[in-house]
N, C-alpha and C positions, 0 to 999 in steps of 0.2 A: 215355213221353216221357223225355228225358234232359236234364240241365242242361248248361250250357256246359262244365263240367269233366268231362263224360262220366258223371256219376252218374245212376242211374235215379231218376226222380221219380214218386211215387205220390200222387194226390189222393183223399182220403176226404171226402165231403160229408155234412153232417148239417143238416137243417132243425130248429132248436131248438123250433119251435112244433109239430112233429109228435109230440113226446113230452112227458111230464110231467117236471118238474125231477128227480125221483128216478130216472127212467129214463135221463136224460142223465148225471147225476153219479154215481149209485149210492145205496145205502141200507143201513141197518143194521136187522136184524129186531128188533122189540120183544121183550124177554124174553131172547133168546139172544145178541143183539149180533152175530150173524153178518153179515158184510159181503157185499154183492152189488154187483159192478161195474155201473155204468151203461154206456151206449153209448160215451161219451167215454173212459172208463177202458179199455174193451175195445179201442177204436181205438188208444189210447196203448200198451197192452201189445203189440198186434200190430205197431205201428210200431217199438217197441223190439226186437222179435224179428227184424226184418228184418236182412239183412246190412248191414254198414257201408258198402256201396256203394250203398245206397238211401236217398233222402231222402223222408220221408213228410210231407205237409201235411194237417192236419186242419182243414177249413173248415166253420165254423158259418155256413151259408148260408141266411139268412132273418131274419125279425124276431126280436129278442132279448127275452126275458122278464126284466123288471127283478128279479123275485124270485130267480132263480138266478144272474144275471150278477153280483150283488153278491158272491157267493162267489169269482168269478174276478177281480173288479176290482182287487184288491190285487196281482195278478200282471201286470197290463197295463202296458206301457210308455207313455211320453207320447204316442205316436201311436195308442194304443188297440189295439195288437197284443199277443197273448199268444205268447211265444216260449219253448218248452221244449226243452231239449237233454239 
């Protein structure tokens, strides 16, 4: 699909209840501290790697788990949307 200004639009959907919080956000290994990206981080990296002519929307489509959403709540605007650029 393309937006009104002709830019390509890509939609990535993620059901947050299908994965554990650490699988969504990422985790650090005990002892080594090695970081492993979660699905959301992997989506974000892929979106950032796209050409500047592509807009990528990451949609958390499903029930939200209060335990991990608190991590994101500080970044939400007054309408409850998370906008990253």
